[in-house]
HTML snippet that shows the backbone in 3Dmol.js (N, CA, C, O; Angstrom):
<script src="https://3Dmol.org/build/3Dmol-min.js"></script>
<div id="view" style="width:600px;height:400px;position:relative"></div>
<script>
const pdb = `
ATOM      1  N   MET A   1       6.425 -18.090 -18.137  1.00  0.00           N
ATOM      2  CA  MET A   1       7.679 -17.419 -17.828  1.00  0.00           C
ATOM      3  C   MET A   1       8.810 -18.423 -18.053  1.00  0.00           C
ATOM      4  O   MET A   1       8.743 -19.565 -17.598  1.00  0.00           O
ATOM      5  N   THR A   2       9.833 -17.986 -18.749  1.00  0.00           N
ATOM      6  CA  THR A   2      10.971 -18.861 -19.005  1.00  0.00           C
ATOM      7  C   THR A   2      12.160 -18.383 -18.210  1.00  0.00           C
ATOM      8  O   THR A   2      12.174 -17.259 -17.709  1.00  0.00           O
ATOM      9  N   GLY A   3      13.158 -19.237 -18.092  1.00  0.00           N
ATOM     10  CA  GLY A   3      14.364 -18.871 -17.363  1.00  0.00           C
ATOM     11  C   GLY A   3      14.400 -19.506 -16.000  1.00  0.00           C
ATOM     12  O   GLY A   3      13.429 -20.091 -15.520  1.00  0.00           O
ATOM     13  N   LYS A   4      15.565 -19.369 -15.392  1.00  0.00           N
ATOM     14  CA  LYS A   4      15.760 -19.949 -14.065  1.00  0.00           C
ATOM     15  C   LYS A   4      15.120 -19.075 -12.994  1.00  0.00           C
ATOM     16  O   LYS A   4      15.069 -17.850 -13.108  1.00  0.00           O
ATOM     17  N   ILE A   5      14.647 -19.726 -11.979  1.00  0.00           N
ATOM     18  CA  ILE A   5      14.156 -19.026 -10.800  1.00  0.00           C
ATOM     19  C   ILE A   5      15.302 -19.020  -9.798  1.00  0.00           C
ATOM     20  O   ILE A   5      15.742 -20.071  -9.332  1.00  0.00           O
ATOM     21  N   ARG A   6      15.776 -17.822  -9.475  1.00  0.00           N
ATOM     22  CA  ARG A   6      16.878 -17.717  -8.518  1.00  0.00           C
ATOM     23  C   ARG A   6      16.339 -17.622  -7.102  1.00  0.00           C
ATOM     24  O   ARG A   6      15.309 -16.999  -6.844  1.00  0.00           O
ATOM     25  N   GLU A   7      17.057 -18.251  -6.204  1.00  0.00           N
ATOM     26  CA  GLU A   7      16.698 -18.143  -4.800  1.00  0.00           C
ATOM     27  C   GLU A   7      17.216 -16.807  -4.290  1.00  0.00           C
ATOM     28  O   GLU A   7      18.311 -16.376  -4.652  1.00  0.00           O
ATOM     29  N   LEU A   8      16.431 -16.160  -3.455  1.00  0.00           N
ATOM     30  CA  LEU A   8      16.832 -14.870  -2.904  1.00  0.00           C
ATOM     31  C   LEU A   8      17.889 -15.067  -1.822  1.00  0.00           C
ATOM     32  O   LEU A   8      17.853 -16.033  -1.060  1.00  0.00           O
ATOM     33  N   ASN A   9      18.827 -14.126  -1.775  1.00  0.00           N
ATOM     34  CA  ASN A   9      19.809 -14.175  -0.702  1.00  0.00           C
ATOM     35  C   ASN A   9      19.249 -13.452   0.529  1.00  0.00           C
ATOM     36  O   ASN A   9      18.186 -12.834   0.466  1.00  0.00           O
ATOM     37  N   GLY A  10      19.964 -13.536   1.625  1.00  0.00           N
ATOM     38  CA  GLY A  10      19.497 -12.936   2.875  1.00  0.00           C
ATOM     39  C   GLY A  10      19.272 -11.444   2.789  1.00  0.00           C
ATOM     40  O   GLY A  10      18.303 -10.926   3.344  1.00  0.00           O
ATOM     41  N   GLU A  11      20.161 -10.747   2.094  1.00  0.00           N
ATOM     42  CA  GLU A  11      20.032  -9.297   1.954  1.00  0.00           C
ATOM     43  C   GLU A  11      18.768  -8.938   1.169  1.00  0.00           C
ATOM     44  O   GLU A  11      18.057  -7.997   1.520  1.00  0.00           O
ATOM     45  N   GLN A  12      18.498  -9.691   0.110  1.00  0.00           N
ATOM     46  CA  GLN A  12      17.300  -9.439  -0.688  1.00  0.00           C
ATOM     47  C   GLN A  12      16.040  -9.698   0.140  1.00  0.00           C
ATOM     48  O   GLN A  12      15.083  -8.926   0.079  1.00  0.00           O
ATOM     49  N   LYS A  13      16.044 -10.776   0.905  1.00  0.00           N
ATOM     50  CA  LYS A  13      14.892 -11.096   1.748  1.00  0.00           C
ATOM     51  C   LYS A  13      14.639  -9.992   2.770  1.00  0.00           C
ATOM     52  O   LYS A  13      13.496  -9.604   3.010  1.00  0.00           O
ATOM     53  N   GLU A  14      15.720  -9.490   3.368  1.00  0.00           N
ATOM     54  CA  GLU A  14      15.590  -8.406   4.351  1.00  0.00           C
ATOM     55  C   GLU A  14      15.034  -7.146   3.705  1.00  0.00           C
ATOM     56  O   GLU A  14      14.166  -6.483   4.272  1.00  0.00           O
ATOM     57  N   LYS A  15      15.536  -6.817   2.522  1.00  0.00           N
ATOM     58  CA  LYS A  15      15.081  -5.615   1.831  1.00  0.00           C
ATOM     59  C   LYS A  15      13.603  -5.732   1.462  1.00  0.00           C
ATOM     60  O   LYS A  15      12.844  -4.776   1.621  1.00  0.00           O
ATOM     61  N   ILE A  16      13.198  -6.896   0.973  1.00  0.00           N
ATOM     62  CA  ILE A  16      11.790  -7.103   0.622  1.00  0.00           C
ATOM     63  C   ILE A  16      10.910  -7.005   1.864  1.00  0.00           C
ATOM     64  O   ILE A  16       9.837  -6.403   1.817  1.00  0.00           O
ATOM     65  N   ALA A  17      11.351  -7.586   2.962  1.00  0.00           N
ATOM     66  CA  ALA A  17      10.588  -7.505   4.213  1.00  0.00           C
ATOM     67  C   ALA A  17      10.460  -6.049   4.658  1.00  0.00           C
ATOM     68  O   ALA A  17       9.397  -5.627   5.114  1.00  0.00           O
ATOM     69  N   GLU A  18      11.543  -5.284   4.526  1.00  0.00           N
ATOM     70  CA  GLU A  18      11.517  -3.875   4.896  1.00  0.00           C
ATOM     71  C   GLU A  18      10.545  -3.102   4.004  1.00  0.00           C
ATOM     72  O   GLU A  18       9.763  -2.287   4.494  1.00  0.00           O
ATOM     73  N   LEU A  19      10.594  -3.356   2.709  1.00  0.00           N
ATOM     74  CA  LEU A  19       9.686  -2.679   1.773  1.00  0.00           C
ATOM     75  C   LEU A  19       8.233  -2.992   2.107  1.00  0.00           C
ATOM     76  O   LEU A  19       7.385  -2.100   2.098  1.00  0.00           O
ATOM     77  N   ARG A  20       7.947  -4.250   2.401  1.00  0.00           N
ATOM     78  CA  ARG A  20       6.577  -4.646   2.749  1.00  0.00           C
ATOM     79  C   ARG A  20       6.122  -3.983   4.044  1.00  0.00           C
ATOM     80  O   ARG A  20       4.973  -3.561   4.166  1.00  0.00           O
ATOM     81  N   SER A  21       7.034  -3.897   5.006  1.00  0.00           N
ATOM     82  CA  SER A  21       6.709  -3.276   6.286  1.00  0.00           C
ATOM     83  C   SER A  21       6.401  -1.791   6.114  1.00  0.00           C
ATOM     84  O   SER A  21       5.424  -1.285   6.667  1.00  0.00           O
ATOM     85  N   ILE A  22       7.228  -1.108   5.354  1.00  0.00           N
ATOM     86  CA  ILE A  22       7.028   0.325   5.121  1.00  0.00           C
ATOM     87  C   ILE A  22       5.711   0.565   4.390  1.00  0.00           C
ATOM     88  O   ILE A  22       4.938   1.451   4.754  1.00  0.00           O
ATOM     89  N   THR A  23       5.466  -0.231   3.359  1.00  0.00           N
ATOM     90  CA  THR A  23       4.224  -0.074   2.599  1.00  0.00           C
ATOM     91  C   THR A  23       3.016  -0.376   3.478  1.00  0.00           C
ATOM     92  O   THR A  23       2.020   0.346   3.437  1.00  0.00           O
ATOM     93  N   GLY A  24       3.102  -1.428   4.262  1.00  0.00           N
ATOM     94  CA  GLY A  24       2.011  -1.763   5.171  1.00  0.00           C
ATOM     95  C   GLY A  24       1.715  -0.634   6.149  1.00  0.00           C
ATOM     96  O   GLY A  24       0.555  -0.350   6.448  1.00  0.00           O
ATOM     97  N   ALA A  25       2.765   0.006   6.643  1.00  0.00           N
ATOM     98  CA  ALA A  25       2.587   1.121   7.576  1.00  0.00           C
ATOM     99  C   ALA A  25       1.927   2.312   6.881  1.00  0.00           C
ATOM    100  O   ALA A  25       1.063   2.971   7.459  1.00  0.00           O
ATOM    101  N   LYS A  26       2.329   2.583   5.658  1.00  0.00           N
ATOM    102  CA  LYS A  26       1.731   3.697   4.907  1.00  0.00           C
ATOM    103  C   LYS A  26       0.254   3.435   4.633  1.00  0.00           C
ATOM    104  O   LYS A  26      -0.570   4.344   4.737  1.00  0.00           O
ATOM    105  N   ILE A  27      -0.079   2.198   4.286  1.00  0.00           N
ATOM    106  CA  ILE A  27      -1.480   1.851   4.038  1.00  0.00           C
ATOM    107  C   ILE A  27      -2.279   1.942   5.338  1.00  0.00           C
ATOM    108  O   ILE A  27      -3.405   2.440   5.339  1.00  0.00           O
ATOM    109  N   ALA A  28      -1.713   1.473   6.424  1.00  0.00           N
ATOM    110  CA  ALA A  28      -2.391   1.545   7.721  1.00  0.00           C
ATOM    111  C   ALA A  28      -2.632   3.002   8.126  1.00  0.00           C
ATOM    112  O   ALA A  28      -3.695   3.337   8.647  1.00  0.00           O
ATOM    113  N   GLU A  29      -1.652   3.853   7.888  1.00  0.00           N
ATOM    114  CA  GLU A  29      -1.805   5.272   8.204  1.00  0.00           C
ATOM    115  C   GLU A  29      -2.930   5.895   7.381  1.00  0.00           C
ATOM    116  O   GLU A  29      -3.737   6.665   7.901  1.00  0.00           O
ATOM    117  N   ALA A  30      -2.976   5.558   6.104  1.00  0.00           N
ATOM    118  CA  ALA A  30      -4.042   6.072   5.245  1.00  0.00           C
ATOM    119  C   ALA A  30      -5.403   5.553   5.705  1.00  0.00           C
ATOM    120  O   ALA A  30      -6.397   6.278   5.662  1.00  0.00           O
ATOM    121  N   ARG A  31      -5.442   4.294   6.144  1.00  0.00           N
ATOM    122  CA  ARG A  31      -6.696   3.707   6.624  1.00  0.00           C
ATOM    123  C   ARG A  31      -7.176   4.406   7.898  1.00  0.00           C
ATOM    124  O   ARG A  31      -8.371   4.648   8.068  1.00  0.00           O
ATOM    125  N   ILE A  32      -6.247   4.724   8.778  1.00  0.00           N
ATOM    126  CA  ILE A  32      -6.600   5.443  10.004  1.00  0.00           C
ATOM    127  C   ILE A  32      -7.177   6.812   9.657  1.00  0.00           C
ATOM    128  O   ILE A  32      -8.166   7.241  10.252  1.00  0.00           O
ATOM    129  N   PHE A  33      -6.564   7.492   8.704  1.00  0.00           N
ATOM    130  CA  PHE A  33      -7.061   8.796   8.255  1.00  0.00           C
ATOM    131  C   PHE A  33      -8.476   8.660   7.701  1.00  0.00           C
ATOM    132  O   PHE A  33      -9.349   9.472   8.011  1.00  0.00           O
ATOM    133  N   LEU A  34      -8.702   7.635   6.884  1.00  0.00           N
ATOM    134  CA  LEU A  34     -10.037   7.397   6.331  1.00  0.00           C
ATOM    135  C   LEU A  34     -11.036   7.112   7.442  1.00  0.00           C
ATOM    136  O   LEU A  34     -12.125   7.687   7.458  1.00  0.00           O
ATOM    137  N   ASP A  35     -10.682   6.240   8.362  1.00  0.00           N
ATOM    138  CA  ASP A  35     -11.590   5.899   9.461  1.00  0.00           C
ATOM    139  C   ASP A  35     -11.944   7.130  10.293  1.00  0.00           C
ATOM    140  O   ASP A  35     -13.075   7.264  10.761  1.00  0.00           O
ATOM    141  N   GLU A  36     -10.977   8.024  10.474  1.00  0.00           N
ATOM    142  CA  GLU A  36     -11.226   9.257  11.231  1.00  0.00           C
ATOM    143  C   GLU A  36     -12.215  10.149  10.478  1.00  0.00           C
ATOM    144  O   GLU A  36     -13.110  10.733  11.088  1.00  0.00           O
ATOM    145  N   LYS A  37     -12.059  10.257   9.164  1.00  0.00           N
ATOM    146  CA  LYS A  37     -13.002  11.045   8.357  1.00  0.00           C
ATOM    147  C   LYS A  37     -14.409  10.475   8.459  1.00  0.00           C
ATOM    148  O   LYS A  37     -15.380  11.218   8.599  1.00  0.00           O
ATOM    149  N   ILE A  38     -14.513   9.147   8.386  1.00  0.00           N
ATOM    150  CA  ILE A  38     -15.823   8.497   8.481  1.00  0.00           C
ATOM    151  C   ILE A  38     -16.430   8.754   9.860  1.00  0.00           C
ATOM    152  O   ILE A  38     -17.618   9.049   9.983  1.00  0.00           O
ATOM    153  N   LYS A  39     -15.605   8.637  10.884  1.00  0.00           N
ATOM    154  CA  LYS A  39     -16.074   8.868  12.254  1.00  0.00           C
ATOM    155  C   LYS A  39     -16.555  10.311  12.436  1.00  0.00           C
ATOM    156  O   LYS A  39     -17.586  10.561  13.061  1.00  0.00           O
ATOM    157  N   GLN A  40     -15.796  11.242  11.885  1.00  0.00           N
ATOM    158  CA  GLN A  40     -16.165  12.649  12.002  1.00  0.00           C
ATOM    159  C   GLN A  40     -17.473  12.974  11.281  1.00  0.00           C
ATOM    160  O   GLN A  40     -18.198  13.888  11.674  1.00  0.00           O
ATOM    161  N   SER A  41     -17.762  12.229  10.237  1.00  0.00           N
ATOM    162  CA  SER A  41     -18.985  12.493   9.473  1.00  0.00           C
ATOM    163  C   SER A  41     -20.230  12.109  10.258  1.00  0.00           C
ATOM    164  O   SER A  41     -21.302  12.671  10.038  1.00  0.00           O
ATOM    165  N   GLY A  42     -20.095  11.167  11.160  1.00  0.00           N
ATOM    166  CA  GLY A  42     -21.220  10.749  11.991  1.00  0.00           C
ATOM    167  C   GLY A  42     -22.402  10.238  11.195  1.00  0.00           C
ATOM    168  O   GLY A  42     -23.543  10.355  11.641  1.00  0.00           O
ATOM    169  N   ASP A  43     -22.154   9.680  10.036  1.00  0.00           N
ATOM    170  CA  ASP A  43     -23.215   9.158   9.168  1.00  0.00           C
ATOM    171  C   ASP A  43     -24.226  10.226   8.759  1.00  0.00           C
ATOM    172  O   ASP A  43     -25.366   9.913   8.417  1.00  0.00           O
ATOM    173  N   ARG A  44     -23.804  11.474   8.797  1.00  0.00           N
ATOM    174  CA  ARG A  44     -24.707  12.545   8.375  1.00  0.00           C
ATOM    175  C   ARG A  44     -24.746  12.601   6.849  1.00  0.00           C
ATOM    176  O   ARG A  44     -23.701  12.560   6.200  1.00  0.00           O
ATOM    177  N   PRO A  45     -25.919  12.692   6.287  1.00  0.00           N
ATOM    178  CA  PRO A  45     -26.071  12.679   4.827  1.00  0.00           C
ATOM    179  C   PRO A  45     -25.296  13.784   4.115  1.00  0.00           C
ATOM    180  O   PRO A  45     -24.839  13.594   2.988  1.00  0.00           O
ATOM    181  N   GLU A  46     -25.150  14.917   4.757  1.00  0.00           N
ATOM    182  CA  GLU A  46     -24.454  16.039   4.115  1.00  0.00           C
ATOM    183  C   GLU A  46     -22.956  15.757   3.906  1.00  0.00           C
ATOM    184  O   GLU A  46     -22.289  16.465   3.152  1.00  0.00           O
ATOM    185  N   PHE A  47     -22.442  14.737   4.568  1.00  0.00           N
ATOM    186  CA  PHE A  47     -21.031  14.369   4.414  1.00  0.00           C
ATOM    187  C   PHE A  47     -20.832  13.109   3.573  1.00  0.00           C
ATOM    188  O   PHE A  47     -19.715  12.610   3.443  1.00  0.00           O
ATOM    189  N   ALA A  48     -21.919  12.604   3.007  1.00  0.00           N
ATOM    190  CA  ALA A  48     -21.839  11.360   2.244  1.00  0.00           C
ATOM    191  C   ALA A  48     -20.849  11.466   1.092  1.00  0.00           C
ATOM    192  O   ALA A  48     -20.063  10.546   0.867  1.00  0.00           O
ATOM    193  N   GLU A  49     -20.876  12.577   0.358  1.00  0.00           N
ATOM    194  CA  GLU A  49     -19.962  12.738  -0.783  1.00  0.00           C
ATOM    195  C   GLU A  49     -18.515  12.874  -0.312  1.00  0.00           C
ATOM    196  O   GLU A  49     -17.603  12.343  -0.947  1.00  0.00           O
ATOM    197  N   THR A  50     -18.305  13.570   0.780  1.00  0.00           N
ATOM    198  CA  THR A  50     -16.958  13.714   1.329  1.00  0.00           C
ATOM    199  C   THR A  50     -16.396  12.356   1.727  1.00  0.00           C
ATOM    200  O   THR A  50     -15.234  12.055   1.453  1.00  0.00           O
ATOM    201  N   VAL A  51     -17.213  11.543   2.366  1.00  0.00           N
ATOM    202  CA  VAL A  51     -16.788  10.202   2.774  1.00  0.00           C
ATOM    203  C   VAL A  51     -16.513   9.344   1.540  1.00  0.00           C
ATOM    204  O   VAL A  51     -15.526   8.610   1.499  1.00  0.00           O
ATOM    205  N   ALA A  52     -17.379   9.436   0.543  1.00  0.00           N
ATOM    206  CA  ALA A  52     -17.182   8.660  -0.688  1.00  0.00           C
ATOM    207  C   ALA A  52     -15.870   9.059  -1.368  1.00  0.00           C
ATOM    208  O   ALA A  52     -15.136   8.198  -1.853  1.00  0.00           O
ATOM    209  N   GLU A  53     -15.577  10.347  -1.404  1.00  0.00           N
ATOM    210  CA  GLU A  53     -14.319  10.830  -1.989  1.00  0.00           C
ATOM    211  C   GLU A  53     -13.119  10.322  -1.192  1.00  0.00           C
ATOM    212  O   GLU A  53     -12.107   9.918  -1.764  1.00  0.00           O
ATOM    213  N   ALA A  54     -13.244  10.346   0.127  1.00  0.00           N
ATOM    214  CA  ALA A  54     -12.155   9.859   0.983  1.00  0.00           C
ATOM    215  C   ALA A  54     -11.917   8.362   0.751  1.00  0.00           C
ATOM    216  O   ALA A  54     -10.771   7.915   0.717  1.00  0.00           O
ATOM    217  N   LYS A  55     -12.988   7.598   0.593  1.00  0.00           N
ATOM    218  CA  LYS A  55     -12.851   6.166   0.326  1.00  0.00           C
ATOM    219  C   LYS A  55     -12.177   5.924  -1.019  1.00  0.00           C
ATOM    220  O   LYS A  55     -11.317   5.051  -1.136  1.00  0.00           O
ATOM    221  N   ARG A  56     -12.566   6.697  -2.035  1.00  0.00           N
ATOM    222  CA  ARG A  56     -11.938   6.561  -3.359  1.00  0.00           C
ATOM    223  C   ARG A  56     -10.460   6.929  -3.284  1.00  0.00           C
ATOM    224  O   ARG A  56      -9.616   6.248  -3.867  1.00  0.00           O
ATOM    225  N   ALA A  57     -10.154   7.995  -2.572  1.00  0.00           N
ATOM    226  CA  ALA A  57      -8.764   8.436  -2.439  1.00  0.00           C
ATOM    227  C   ALA A  57      -7.940   7.374  -1.722  1.00  0.00           C
ATOM    228  O   ALA A  57      -6.805   7.095  -2.109  1.00  0.00           O
ATOM    229  N   PHE A  58      -8.513   6.783  -0.675  1.00  0.00           N
ATOM    230  CA  PHE A  58      -7.813   5.715   0.040  1.00  0.00           C
ATOM    231  C   PHE A  58      -7.531   4.548  -0.893  1.00  0.00           C
ATOM    232  O   PHE A  58      -6.411   4.038  -0.933  1.00  0.00           O
ATOM    233  N   GLN A  59      -8.542   4.121  -1.645  1.00  0.00           N
ATOM    234  CA  GLN A  59      -8.373   2.977  -2.544  1.00  0.00           C
ATOM    235  C   GLN A  59      -7.313   3.280  -3.604  1.00  0.00           C
ATOM    236  O   GLN A  59      -6.481   2.429  -3.920  1.00  0.00           O
ATOM    237  N   ASP A  60      -7.348   4.497  -4.148  1.00  0.00           N
ATOM    238  CA  ASP A  60      -6.348   4.900  -5.145  1.00  0.00           C
ATOM    239  C   ASP A  60      -4.942   4.876  -4.550  1.00  0.00           C
ATOM    240  O   ASP A  60      -4.005   4.365  -5.164  1.00  0.00           O
ATOM    241  N   ASP A  61      -4.806   5.437  -3.344  1.00  0.00           N
ATOM    242  CA  ASP A  61      -3.502   5.454  -2.674  1.00  0.00           C
ATOM    243  C   ASP A  61      -3.011   4.043  -2.384  1.00  0.00           C
ATOM    244  O   ASP A  61      -1.838   3.729  -2.587  1.00  0.00           O
ATOM    245  N   LYS A  62      -3.911   3.201  -1.912  1.00  0.00           N
ATOM    246  CA  LYS A  62      -3.556   1.815  -1.590  1.00  0.00           C
ATOM    247  C   LYS A  62      -3.075   1.085  -2.840  1.00  0.00           C
ATOM    248  O   LYS A  62      -2.056   0.395  -2.806  1.00  0.00           O
ATOM    249  N   GLU A  63      -3.798   1.234  -3.930  1.00  0.00           N
ATOM    250  CA  GLU A  63      -3.407   0.576  -5.177  1.00  0.00           C
ATOM    251  C   GLU A  63      -2.066   1.103  -5.692  1.00  0.00           C
ATOM    252  O   GLU A  63      -1.236   0.337  -6.181  1.00  0.00           O
ATOM    253  N   ARG A  64      -1.863   2.418  -5.577  1.00  0.00           N
ATOM    254  CA  ARG A  64      -0.600   3.027  -6.009  1.00  0.00           C
ATOM    255  C   ARG A  64       0.556   2.486  -5.177  1.00  0.00           C
ATOM    256  O   ARG A  64       1.599   2.124  -5.722  1.00  0.00           O
ATOM    257  N   LEU A  65       0.378   2.431  -3.873  1.00  0.00           N
ATOM    258  CA  LEU A  65       1.417   1.922  -2.983  1.00  0.00           C
ATOM    259  C   LEU A  65       1.716   0.453  -3.253  1.00  0.00           C
ATOM    260  O   LEU A  65       2.875   0.040  -3.219  1.00  0.00           O
ATOM    261  N   GLU A  66       0.688  -0.331  -3.519  1.00  0.00           N
ATOM    262  CA  GLU A  66       0.892  -1.750  -3.807  1.00  0.00           C
ATOM    263  C   GLU A  66       1.620  -1.953  -5.137  1.00  0.00           C
ATOM    264  O   GLU A  66       2.470  -2.835  -5.252  1.00  0.00           O
ATOM    265  N   ARG A  67       1.285  -1.135  -6.142  1.00  0.00           N
ATOM    266  CA  ARG A  67       2.002  -1.224  -7.430  1.00  0.00           C
ATOM    267  C   ARG A  67       3.467  -0.864  -7.253  1.00  0.00           C
ATOM    268  O   ARG A  67       4.358  -1.533  -7.777  1.00  0.00           O
ATOM    269  N   LYS A  68       3.700   0.208  -6.502  1.00  0.00           N
ATOM    270  CA  LYS A  68       5.074   0.644  -6.247  1.00  0.00           C
ATOM    271  C   LYS A  68       5.846  -0.450  -5.506  1.00  0.00           C
ATOM    272  O   LYS A  68       7.008  -0.713  -5.818  1.00  0.00           O
ATOM    273  N   LEU A  69       5.210  -1.076  -4.539  1.00  0.00           N
ATOM    274  CA  LEU A  69       5.839  -2.158  -3.786  1.00  0.00           C
ATOM    275  C   LEU A  69       6.235  -3.294  -4.721  1.00  0.00           C
ATOM    276  O   LEU A  69       7.360  -3.789  -4.654  1.00  0.00           O
ATOM    277  N   GLU A  70       5.329  -3.704  -5.579  1.00  0.00           N
ATOM    278  CA  GLU A  70       5.628  -4.802  -6.501  1.00  0.00           C
ATOM    279  C   GLU A  70       6.783  -4.446  -7.437  1.00  0.00           C
ATOM    280  O   GLU A  70       7.620  -5.295  -7.742  1.00  0.00           O
ATOM    281  N   GLU A  71       6.829  -3.194  -7.890  1.00  0.00           N
ATOM    282  CA  GLU A  71       7.939  -2.746  -8.739  1.00  0.00           C
ATOM    283  C   GLU A  71       9.260  -2.784  -7.978  1.00  0.00           C
ATOM    284  O   GLU A  71      10.281  -3.221  -8.509  1.00  0.00           O
ATOM    285  N   GLU A  72       9.230  -2.321  -6.729  1.00  0.00           N
ATOM    286  CA  GLU A  72      10.446  -2.310  -5.914  1.00  0.00           C
ATOM    287  C   GLU A  72      10.906  -3.738  -5.609  1.00  0.00           C
ATOM    288  O   GLU A  72      12.105  -4.016  -5.625  1.00  0.00           O
ATOM    289  N   ILE A  73       9.977  -4.634  -5.334  1.00  0.00           N
ATOM    290  CA  ILE A  73      10.327  -6.028  -5.075  1.00  0.00           C
ATOM    291  C   ILE A  73      10.951  -6.642  -6.321  1.00  0.00           C
ATOM    292  O   ILE A  73      11.932  -7.379  -6.225  1.00  0.00           O
ATOM    293  N   ALA A  74      10.395  -6.345  -7.477  1.00  0.00           N
ATOM    294  CA  ALA A  74      10.941  -6.875  -8.732  1.00  0.00           C
ATOM    295  C   ALA A  74      12.386  -6.396  -8.927  1.00  0.00           C
ATOM    296  O   ALA A  74      13.243  -7.168  -9.357  1.00  0.00           O
ATOM    297  N   ARG A  75      12.653  -5.122  -8.611  1.00  0.00           N
ATOM    298  CA  ARG A  75      14.021  -4.602  -8.742  1.00  0.00           C
ATOM    299  C   ARG A  75      14.972  -5.320  -7.770  1.00  0.00           C
ATOM    300  O   ARG A  75      16.104  -5.641  -8.132  1.00  0.00           O
ATOM    301  N   VAL A  76      14.519  -5.563  -6.566  1.00  0.00           N
ATOM    302  CA  VAL A  76      15.354  -6.270  -5.588  1.00  0.00           C
ATOM    303  C   VAL A  76      15.641  -7.679  -6.089  1.00  0.00           C
ATOM    304  O   VAL A  76      16.779  -8.143  -6.013  1.00  0.00           O
ATOM    305  N   LYS A  77      14.637  -8.353  -6.592  1.00  0.00           N
ATOM    306  CA  LYS A  77      14.827  -9.715  -7.090  1.00  0.00           C
ATOM    307  C   LYS A  77      15.776  -9.762  -8.287  1.00  0.00           C
ATOM    308  O   LYS A  77      16.503 -10.737  -8.477  1.00  0.00           O
ATOM    309  N   GLU A  78      15.760  -8.700  -9.086  1.00  0.00           N
ATOM    310  CA  GLU A  78      16.649  -8.617 -10.244  1.00  0.00           C
ATOM    311  C   GLU A  78      18.063  -8.223  -9.852  1.00  0.00           C
ATOM    312  O   GLU A  78      18.980  -8.274 -10.671  1.00  0.00           O
ATOM    313  N   GLY A  79      18.232  -7.832  -8.605  1.00  0.00           N
ATOM    314  CA  GLY A  79      19.549  -7.444  -8.115  1.00  0.00           C
ATOM    315  C   GLY A  79      19.903  -5.993  -8.380  1.00  0.00           C
ATOM    316  O   GLY A  79      21.076  -5.620  -8.363  1.00  0.00           O
ATOM    317  N   ARG A  80      18.883  -5.171  -8.628  1.00  0.00           N
ATOM    318  CA  ARG A  80      19.134  -3.747  -8.872  1.00  0.00           C
ATOM    319  C   ARG A  80      18.914  -2.919  -7.647  1.00  0.00           C
ATOM    320  O   ARG A  80      19.084  -1.700  -7.687  1.00  0.00           O
TER     321      ARG A  80
END
`;
const viewer = $3Dmol.createViewer("view");
viewer.addModel(pdb, "pdb");
viewer.setStyle({}, {cartoon: {color: "spectrum"}});
viewer.zoomTo();
viewer.render();
</script>
C-alpha cells in the first residue's frame, strides 16, 4: 500500500467505535437466536438439518455484517 497513513480524528474514532458496537450487538443477537434454536432442538436427530441450516445462516449473516462493517470503517477513514 502506498501513500500516507493519516491519523484518525476524534470524530472518526467515535464513529468507528459506534459502528463496531452496533455490529457486535447484531452478531450477538443472531448468536442468541441460533443458540435458542439449538436448545429447542434438544439434540433430536429429526432437527439436525434445521440446526445445520440455522448455523449456516448465522455464519452467512456474521460474515455479511463483518464485511459491511469493514466497508463502513473504510468510508469513515476516507472521510466520507
